[in-house]
C-alpha positions in Angstrom: 43.8 15.4 7.5 43.6 16.1 3.8 47.1 15.1 3.2 47.0 12.1 5.4 44.0 10.9 2.9 46.4 11.6 0.1 49.1 9.6 1.5 46.7 6.6 2.2 45.3 6.9 -1.3 48.6 7.0 -3.1 50.1 4.0 -0.9 47.1 2.0 -1.8 47.2 2.9 -5.6 48.7 0.5 -7.9 52.4 1.5 -8.1 53.0 -1.6 -10.1 54.6 -4.5 -10.3 57.2 -2.5 -12.3 56.0 -2.2 -15.8 57.3 -4.3 -18.8 59.7 -2.1 -20.8 60.5 0.1 -17.7 63.6 -0.4 -15.5 63.5 1.0 -12.1 66.5 2.1 -10.1 65.7 2.9 -6.4 67.2 4.7 -3.5 70.0 6.7 -5.5 71.6 9.0 -3.3 71.6 12.6 -4.9 73.2 14.6 -2.1 75.6 14.1 1.1 74.3 15.5 4.2 73.7 14.7 7.8 73.1 10.6 8.2 69.8 11.3 9.8 68.7 12.9 6.4 70.0 10.2 4.1 66.5 8.6 3.5 65.3 11.9 2.3 68.3 12.7 0.0 67.5 10.0 -2.4 65.6 9.5 -5.7 64.1 6.9 -7.5 64.6 6.5 -11.4 62.3 5.0 -14.0 63.6 4.7 -17.4 62.3 3.1 -20.6 64.5 0.0 -21.5 67.2 1.0 -24.3 66.1 4.7 -23.7 68.7 7.0 -25.5 68.6 10.8 -25.4 65.1 10.6 -24.0 63.4 13.6 -22.5 63.6 13.7 -18.6 61.1 14.5 -16.0 62.1 15.3 -12.5 59.0 15.2 -10.2 58.7 16.9 -6.9 55.9 15.5 -4.5 53.6 17.6 -2.5 52.4 17.3 1.2 52.5 21.0 2.6 56.3 20.8 2.7 55.7 18.6 5.7 54.7 15.1 4.4 55.2 12.8 1.4 58.0 10.6 0.0 59.1 9.5 -3.5 57.9 5.9 -2.6 54.3 7.0 -3.0 54.8 7.8 -6.8 55.7 4.6 -8.4 52.5 4.7 -10.5 53.5 8.1 -11.7 57.0 7.1 -12.5 55.9 4.1 -14.4 53.3 6.0 -16.4 55.6 8.5 -17.8 58.4 6.1 -18.3 55.9 4.0 -20.5 55.5 7.0 -22.7 59.3 7.2 -23.4 60.5 9.8 -20.6 63.2 9.2 -18.2 61.2 10.0 -15.0 62.9 10.8 -11.7 61.0 11.0 -8.6 62.8 12.7 -5.6 62.4 12.8 -1.8 63.4 15.9 0.2 63.8 17.0 3.8 60.5 17.9 5.5 59.5 20.7 7.8 59.1 21.7 10.8 62.3 19.7 11.6 63.9 21.0 8.4 62.4 24.5 7.6 62.8 26.4 4.5 64.9 26.6 2.5 65.9 22.9 3.1 63.2 21.8 0.7 64.3 23.9 -2.3 67.9 23.3 -1.5 67.3 19.6 -1.9 65.2 20.2 -5.1 68.3 22.1 -6.6 70.7 19.4 -5.4 68.6 16.5 -7.2 68.2 18.6 -10.3 72.1 19.1 -10.4 72.3 15.3 -9.8 70.2 14.8 -12.9 72.0 17.1 -15.1 75.3 15.4 -14.3 74.2 12.0 -14.3 71.2 11.4 -16.6 72.9 10.8 -19.9 74.2 7.5 -18.4 70.6 6.5 -17.8 69.4 7.1 -21.3 68.1 10.7 -20.7 69.1 14.0 -22.5 70.6 16.4 -20.2 69.5 19.3 -22.4 65.7 18.3 -22.2 65.1 18.3 -18.4 61.7 19.3 -17.3 60.7 19.9 -13.8 57.3 19.1 -12.4 55.5 19.2 -9.0 52.2 19.0 -7.3 51.0 21.3 -4.6 53.8 22.0 -2.5 55.9 20.3 -5.2 54.5 22.9 -7.7 55.9 25.6 -5.5 59.1 24.1 -5.4 59.3 23.4 -9.1 58.4 27.0 -9.7 60.8 28.4 -7.3 63.6 26.4 -8.7 62.9 27.9 -12.2 62.5 31.5 -11.1 65.0 32.1 -8.3 68.4 31.9 -9.4 70.2 31.4 -6.2 69.5 27.8 -5.8 70.9 26.4 -9.0 73.8 28.8 -8.9 75.2 26.8 -6.1 75.8 24.0 -8.6 77.0 26.3 -11.5 73.6 25.9 -13.1 70.7 28.3 -14.1 67.2 28.3 -15.4 68.5 27.8 -18.8 69.2 24.2 -17.7 65.5 23.7 -17.4 63.7 22.9 -20.6 60.3 23.5 -19.1 58.4 23.7 -15.7 55.2 21.9 -14.8 53.4 23.3 -11.9 50.3 21.4 -10.7 47.9 23.2 -8.1 51.0 24.9 -6.6 51.2 27.8 -4.0 52.9 30.7 -5.5 52.6 33.4 -3.0 53.4 32.2 0.6 51.0 33.5 3.2 51.2 31.8 6.8 52.9 28.4 6.8 55.0 29.7 9.7 56.1 26.1 10.6 57.8 26.0 7.2 58.8 29.7 6.3 58.8 31.3 9.7 57.2 34.8 10.3 59.6 36.9 8.5 57.6 38.6 5.8 60.7 39.3 3.6 61.7 35.5 3.9 58.2 34.5 2.7 58.2 37.0 -0.3 61.5 35.6 -1.5 60.1 32.1 -1.2 57.1 33.2 -3.3 57.5 32.4 -7.0 55.1 35.2 -7.8 57.6 37.8 -6.6 60.6 36.1 -8.4 59.1 36.4 -12.1 61.6 38.0 -14.6 62.5 37.9 -18.2 64.1 34.7 -19.4 62.2 32.2 -17.2 61.8 28.8 -18.9 58.4 27.8 -20.4 55.7 27.0 -18.0 52.8 24.8 -17.9 50.4 25.8 -15.0 47.5 23.8 -14.0 44.8 23.8 -11.5 41.6 21.8 -10.7 38.1 22.7 -11.5 37.3 21.7 -7.9 40.5 23.3 -6.5 41.1 24.7 -3.0 39.8 28.3 -3.0 42.9 30.1 -3.2 44.8 28.1 -5.7 43.1 29.2 -9.0 43.6 32.8 -8.5 47.3 32.2 -7.7 47.8 30.0 -10.9 46.2 32.9 -13.0 48.3 35.5 -11.3 51.6 33.4 -12.1 50.4 32.7 -15.6 49.8 36.5 -16.3 53.1 37.7 -14.6 55.0 35.2 -16.9 53.3 36.4 -19.7 54.0 40.2 -18.9 57.7 39.1 -18.6 57.7 37.6 -22.0 58.0 33.9 -20.9 56.1 31.3 -22.6 53.3 30.1 -20.3 50.3 27.8 -20.8 47.3 27.8 -18.3 45.3 24.6 -17.9 42.1 24.1 -16.0 41.8 20.3 -15.2 38.2 19.3 -15.5 36.3 17.2 -12.9 39.2 16.9 -10.5 40.1 18.2 -6.9 43.4 18.6 -5.3 43.8 15.1 -4.1 42.1 13.3 -7.1 44.4 15.5 -9.4 47.5 13.5 -8.4 46.0 10.2 -8.0 44.6 10.2 -11.6 47.9 11.7 -13.1 49.0 8.1 -13.5 45.8 7.1 -15.7 46.5 6.7 -19.5 43.4 9.0 -20.1 44.2 11.6 -17.6 43.8 15.1 -19.1 46.6 16.7 -17.1 48.9 13.8 -17.9 48.2 14.3 -21.6 48.7 17.9 -21.4 52.3 17.2 -19.4 53.1 14.8 -22.5 52.3 17.4 -25.1 54.4 20.0 -23.3 57.4 17.7 -22.9 57.2 16.2 -26.5 56.6 19.6 -28.1 
């Protein structure tokens, strides 16, 4: 029910008339697959007009790995493009019809598309940041920490300039409809168990009014990255809960959005 409320709020939030100064390219295919999956193998691209060697943000939506779509995040795409960032919002296949690892495989495929094509869209392929909220935070972190998925495309975590994980899940417990019952599979799908030296910089955020398990997981990931020598920043977002966090991210004065901009522009 919570994610149904989130979906409704995002659909009703002002995605824009696309903003002046921002060009939007929608429904770009990033992967060839089954024809029934074609709608989820697409991304939308928001670029500042006349962008040249701009930083790039690939955003991965949440929804418990079972819900959500790129089309709900137009306001977010426009907001960051207005700040000079080429912003890519992707869809991915959803569980339970497509269980793990379909979601992370799609994130890796979309990232590879960005690496290979973003220069033509005014972005700098050497400054690609990956961000996600909730399940998307899990996927962004897993992409940066488990080398298997990018290796498929001849890439590695060195191609990720930084990772922004907003209220993510970093240790998989339960979620059998997505990850199954095999404990080893769930462990391998848990970013906390994939931390190693050489990880890209992280910005890890959780909300003041977060779901009960998420703050401890964020703190553990932050600590594990620090122990591995990886640069990591921990942010507590004041006054927000899990749903309001992502809705307010498109606002000009939002604390999480400002922290993301500092992280990207630094």
